[in-house]
C-alpha positions in Angstrom: -35.2 -22.1 10.0 -34.3 -22.3 6.3 -31.2 -20.6 4.6 -30.6 -20.3 0.9 -26.9 -21.0 0.4 -25.4 -19.9 -2.9 -23.4 -22.9 -4.0 -20.2 -22.4 -6.0 -16.7 -23.9 -5.6 -15.5 -21.5 -3.0 -13.0 -21.8 -0.1 -14.6 -22.4 3.2 -17.9 -23.8 1.9 -17.7 -27.0 3.9 -16.9 -25.1 7.1 -19.8 -22.6 6.5 -22.3 -25.4 5.8 -21.3 -27.3 8.9 -21.4 -24.3 11.1 -24.9 -23.1 9.9 -26.2 -26.6 10.3 -24.8 -26.8 13.9 -26.5 -23.5 14.6 -29.8 -25.1 13.7 -30.4 -23.9 10.2 -31.6 -26.1 7.3 -29.7 -25.3 4.1 -31.0 -25.3 0.6 -28.0 -25.3 -1.8 -28.7 -23.2 -4.9 -26.3 -23.3 -7.8 -26.7 -21.6 -11.2 -24.5 -21.1 -14.2 -25.2 -17.3 -14.2 -24.4 -16.6 -10.6 -21.6 -14.2 -11.5 -23.6 -12.2 -14.1 -24.7 -8.7 -13.3 -28.1 -9.4 -14.9 -29.6 -12.7 -16.0 -33.3 -13.5 -16.7 -32.6 -17.2 -16.4 -31.1 -16.8 -12.9 -34.1 -14.6 -11.9 -36.6 -17.2 -13.0 -34.8 -20.1 -11.2 -34.3 -18.0 -8.1 -37.9 -17.0 -8.0 -39.0 -20.6 -8.4 -37.0 -21.6 -5.3 -38.5 -18.7 -3.3 -42.1 -19.8 -4.2 -41.7 -23.2 -2.6 -39.9 -22.3 0.7 -39.6 -19.5 3.1 -36.0 -18.5 3.9 -34.7 -16.6 7.0 -31.8 -15.3 4.8 -29.6 -15.9 1.9 -25.8 -16.4 2.2 -22.9 -16.5 -0.2 -19.1 -16.2 -0.1 -18.5 -13.1 -2.2 -21.3 -10.7 -3.3 -23.3 -11.3 -6.5 -25.6 -8.7 -8.0 -28.1 -11.2 -9.4 -28.5 -12.7 -5.9 -28.9 -9.2 -4.5 -31.6 -8.4 -7.0 -33.4 -11.6 -6.1 -33.2 -11.0 -2.3 -34.5 -7.5 -2.8 -37.5 -8.7 -4.9 -38.4 -11.2 -2.1 -37.4 -8.9 0.8 -35.1 -11.3 2.5 -31.7 -10.4 4.0 -28.7 -11.2 1.8 -25.5 -11.8 3.8 -22.3 -11.9 1.7 -18.8 -12.6 3.1 -16.3 -11.3 0.6 -12.8 -12.8 0.6 -11.6 -11.8 -2.9 -9.7 -8.6 -3.7 -9.9 -6.8 -6.1 -13.6 -7.5 -6.5 -15.5 -5.5 -9.1 -19.1 -6.5 -8.1 -18.7 -4.3 -5.0 -19.2 -1.4 -7.5 -22.6 -2.7 -8.7 -25.6 -0.5 -8.2 -27.2 -3.3 -6.3 -24.8 -2.7 -3.4 -27.2 0.0 -2.1 -30.2 -2.3 -1.6 -31.3 -2.3 2.0 -31.6 -6.1 2.1 -27.8 -6.4 1.7 -25.3 -7.1 4.5 -21.9 -7.2 2.8 -18.9 -8.1 5.0 -15.4 -7.0 3.8 -12.1 -8.2 5.3 -10.2 -5.1 4.2 -10.8 -2.2 6.4 -9.6 0.4 3.9 -11.9 -1.0 1.2 -14.8 -0.9 3.8 -14.0 2.7 4.7 -13.8 3.7 1.0 -17.3 2.4 0.3 -18.7 3.8 3.6 -17.3 7.2 2.7 -19.1 6.9 -0.7 -22.3 6.6 1.2 -22.7 2.8 1.0 -24.3 1.8 4.3 -24.7 -1.9 3.5 -21.0 -2.8 4.1 -19.4 -4.0 7.3 -15.9 -4.9 8.3 -14.8 -8.3 9.7 -11.7 -10.5 9.5 -12.2 -13.7 7.7 -13.0 -16.8 9.7 -10.9 -19.9 9.9 -11.5 -23.5 11.0 -8.7 -23.7 13.6 -9.9 -27.1 14.8 -9.2 -28.9 11.5 -5.5 -29.4 12.2 -6.4 -31.3 15.4 -8.3 -33.7 13.2 -5.8 -33.8 10.4 -2.8 -34.3 12.7 -4.1 -37.8 13.4 -4.2 -38.7 9.8 -1.2 -39.8 7.7 0.2 -37.3 5.2 3.0 -36.8 2.7 5.9 -35.8 4.8 8.2 -35.3 1.8 5.8 -32.8 0.4 4.3 -31.1 3.5 7.3 -30.8 5.8 9.2 -27.6 5.0 11.8 -25.2 6.4 10.1 -22.3 4.6 6.9 -22.5 2.5 4.9 -20.2 0.2 1.5 -21.2 -1.0 0.1 -18.9 -3.7 0.0 -17.7 -7.3 2.9 -15.9 -8.9 0.5 -14.1 -11.3 2.9 -14.8 -14.2 0.6 -17.0 -16.2 0.3 -16.6 -20.0 -2.1 -13.9 -21.2 -2.3 -12.1 -17.9 -3.9 -8.6 -17.9 -0.6 -6.7 -17.8 0.5 -8.3 -21.1 -2.5 -6.6 -22.8 -0.6 -3.3 -22.3 2.4 -4.5 -24.5 1.7 -1.8 -27.1 1.6 1.3 -24.9 3.9 4.1 -26.0 7.4 4.5 -24.6 6.5 7.3 -22.2 3.6 5.3 -20.7 5.8 2.2 -20.4 8.4 4.2 -18.5 5.7 5.8 -16.3 4.1 2.4 -15.4 7.5 0.8 -14.7 8.4 3.7 -12.4 5.2 3.7 -10.3 5.2 -0.1 -10.0 8.8 0.0 -8.7 7.8 2.7 -6.3 4.8 0.6 -5.1 7.1 -2.4 -4.6 8.9 -0.4 -1.9 5.7 0.6 0.0 3.7 -1.6 2.3 0.3 -0.6 3.8 -0.6 2.0 1.2 -1.6 1.4 -2.5 -1.3 4.5 -4.6 -1.4 3.0 -8.1 -5.1 4.0 -8.8 -4.6 7.7 -8.0 -1.6 7.9 -10.3 -3.5 6.9 -13.4 -5.0 9.9 -15.1 -4.7 12.3 -18.1 -2.5 11.1 -21.0 -1.5 7.9 -19.1 -5.1 6.8 -18.7 -6.0 7.7 -22.2 -3.1 5.6 -23.5 -4.3 2.6 -21.4 -7.8 3.1 -22.8 -6.5 3.1 -26.3 -4.4 -0.1 -26.0 -6.8 -2.1 -23.8 -10.2 -0.4 -23.7 -12.4 -0.7 -20.6 -15.8 0.8 -19.9 -18.3 -0.3 -17.2 -21.8 -1.2 -18.2 -24.9 0.6 -16.9 -25.0 -1.8 -13.9 -21.8 -0.7 -12.2 -19.8 2.3 -11.2 -16.2 1.0 -11.2 -13.8 3.2 -13.0 -11.1 2.3 -15.6 -8.5 3.6 -13.0 -9.7 0.9 -10.5 -9.6 -1.8 -13.1 -6.1 -0.9 -14.5 -4.6 -0.3 -11.0 -5.9 -3.5 -9.5 -6.2 -6.1 -12.3 -3.4 -5.0 -14.6 -0.7 -3.2 -12.4 -1.5 -4.6 -9.0 -1.1 -8.2 -10.0 2.0 -7.4 -12.0 3.5 -5.7 -8.9 2.6 -8.7 -6.8 4.2 -11.0 -9.4 7.4 -9.0 -9.4 7.5 -8.9 -5.6 6.8 -12.5 -5.1 9.3 -13.7 -7.6 12.0 -11.3 -6.4 11.5 -12.3 -2.7 11.4 -16.0 -3.5 14.5 -15.7 -5.6 16.3 -13.8 -2.8 15.3 -16.6 -0.3 16.6 -19.3 -2.7 19.9 -17.4 -3.0 20.5 -17.1 0.7 18.9 -20.4 1.8 19.4 -22.9 -1.0 16.7 -25.6 -1.2 15.1 -24.5 2.1 12.0 -23.0 0.4 9.1 -25.0 -1.1 6.7 -23.2 -3.4 3.2 -24.4 -3.9 1.6 -22.9 -6.9 -0.7 -23.8 -9.8 2.0 -23.1 -12.4 4.2 -26.2 -12.3 6.5 -24.8 -14.9 7.8 -22.0 -12.8 11.6 -22.3 -12.1 13.3 -20.2 -9.4 16.9 -21.1 -8.6 17.3 -23.2 -5.4 13.5 -23.2 -4.8 11.5 -26.4 -5.0 8.3 -26.0 -7.0 5.9 -28.5 -5.5 2.9 -27.7 -7.8 -0.6 -27.2 -6.6 -2.0 -28.3 -3.2 -5.4 -29.3 -2.0 -7.0 -26.6 0.2 -8.6 -29.0 2.7 -6.4 -32.1 2.8 -2.8 -30.9 2.2 -2.6 -27.1 2.8 -3.3 -27.3 6.6 -0.6 -29.9 6.8 1.9 -27.7 4.9 1.1 -24.8 7.3 1.4 -26.9 10.4 4.6 -28.6 9.3 6.5 -25.6 7.9 8.9 -24.0 10.3 8.1 -20.7 8.5 5.1 -19.9 6.4 5.3 -16.8 4.2 2.5 -14.4 3.3 3.2 -11.9 0.6 0.0 -10.0 0.2 -1.6 -9.2 -3.2 -1.2 -5.4 -3.6 -4.9 -4.8 -4.1 -5.5 -5.8 -0.5 -4.8 -2.5 1.1 -4.9 -3.2 4.8 -6.8 -6.6 5.2 -5.5 -9.9 6.6 -5.5 -12.3 3.6 -7.2 -15.6 3.8 -3.8 -17.3 3.5 -2.6 -15.6 6.6 -5.7 -16.6 8.6 -5.4 -20.2 7.4 -1.7 -20.3 8.5 -2.6 -19.2 12.0 -5.6 -21.5 12.0 -3.4 -24.5 11.2 -1.0 -23.6 14.0 1.7 -22.5 11.7 4.4 -19.8 12.2 3.4 -16.7 10.1 6.0 -14.4 8.6 4.2 -11.7 6.6 4.5 -8.3 5.0 2.9 -5.5 7.1 -0.9 -5.2 6.9 -2.5 -2.7 9.2 -5.5 -4.8 10.1 -3.3 -7.4 11.8 -2.9 -4.8 14.6 -6.7 -4.9 15.3 -6.5 -8.5 16.4 -2.9 -9.7 16.9 0.3 -8.6 18.5 3.5 -8.6 16.4 6.3 -10.8 17.6 3.8 -12.5 19.9 1.2 -13.9 17.6 2.9 -13.4 14.2 6.0 -11.7 12.7 6.1 -9.1 9.9 9.0 -7.9 7.8 9.6 -4.4 6.5 11.6 -5.1 3.4 13.5 -7.9 1.6 16.6 -7.7 3.8 14.4 -7.8 7.0 12.6 -10.8 5.5 15.9 -12.7 5.0 17.2 -11.8 8.4 14.0 -12.9 10.1 14.0 -16.2 8.2 17.6 -16.8 9.4 16.7 -15.9 13.0 13.5 -17.9 13.3 14.9 -21.0 11.6 17.5 -21.1 14.4 15.2 -20.1 17.3 12.8 -23.0 17.5 11.4 -22.4 21.0 10.5 -18.8 20.2 9.1 -19.7 16.9 6.8 -22.4 18.4 5.6 -20.1 21.1 4.6 -17.5 18.6 2.8 -20.0 16.4 0.9 -21.4 19.4 -0.2 -17.9 20.5 -1.5 -17.1 17.0 -3.3 -20.4 16.8 -5.0 -19.9 20.1 -6.2 -16.4 19.2 -7.8 -17.5 15.9 -9.3 -20.5 17.6 -10.9 -18.4 20.3 -11.8 -15.3 18.4 -12.1 -16.0 14.6 -14.0 -19.3 14.3 -16.8 -19.7 11.8 -19.3 -19.9 14.6 -18.2 -16.5 16.0 -18.1 -15.0 12.6 -21.6 -16.1 11.8 -22.9 -14.9 15.1 -21.4 -11.5 14.2 -22.9 -11.6 10.7 -26.4 -12.5 11.9 -26.3 -9.9 14.7 -25.5 -7.2 12.1 -28.4 -8.4 9.9 -30.8 -8.4 13.0 -31.3 -12.2 12.6 -31.8 -14.1 15.9 
């Protein structure tokens, strides 16, 4: 049984390839420079060429790509896409309605939004994780100085130069005050993202004036969606992460290690360790941190981020902001711990740093649950069942 695997440098590729091969599938890896384009004659030509020479049971990709969807529709084969990015504009492509699509989303609120729009090709599933990898990596030597932490945070601070929010530098004073106010309000709310619905009228027109956005004829995403998620949502996440990490540094000097692409970031009393390798180092960091932080990107409304699943998969202790989808699969204070605000976060760091037995019990419970219920094999069984592939 042949599978066309859309090949790009994505997280989880090695695990997905191994799992499909173990399930008896033969993979053809297909890569193309235009895989992210909404329309590409060059992609279509090369895709059709592959299809002429082999019969495929289905096509698979991490994230959803309109040009792939078009190709699968032309050749009438199921297209299974597992989306782990958020926000993700291609979900608002017209190609989403094609009956050959089976698009799996990890954020239940995003799934319900699209379902309520009449999109019947979307499904909800948490992201899979290779929870056995740490058993293998534990036997290998690793950089203890880098990977052993009291508290760790792995992720972007979204404060790179030329970020989207900086494009709004020339908005008028009223709009600037309005944006500052709604972002400060959003910082105080977990589990509900209201930025998009607060962008309308004069505010929206001013944003369009300063940084114009209009979708093309191949998509239905609105300017409100783009500004709320790519401009404001990332800025809110940046403010939140920097403020929380700064507060941790103040209360627990030199206890926190930050792993981020921007090596120039300086937060008082926080060690910036730079970037980390996803497969080789990151599981070791999660397994060897007393406390692993998850501070969810604001555009993820209710879903469990990949970072959180990877922490649990590595057997790490997870301390996260509240996300409603956790409650579908895990028990708070038994499998993971969530905080309500910055003071609660600091108090729980203090508590769990000094309660090792309880901390280890919780991390082991979470690890066992993802190992038993959220493996790549179980995930693919669910995906194939939904797509009626046996």
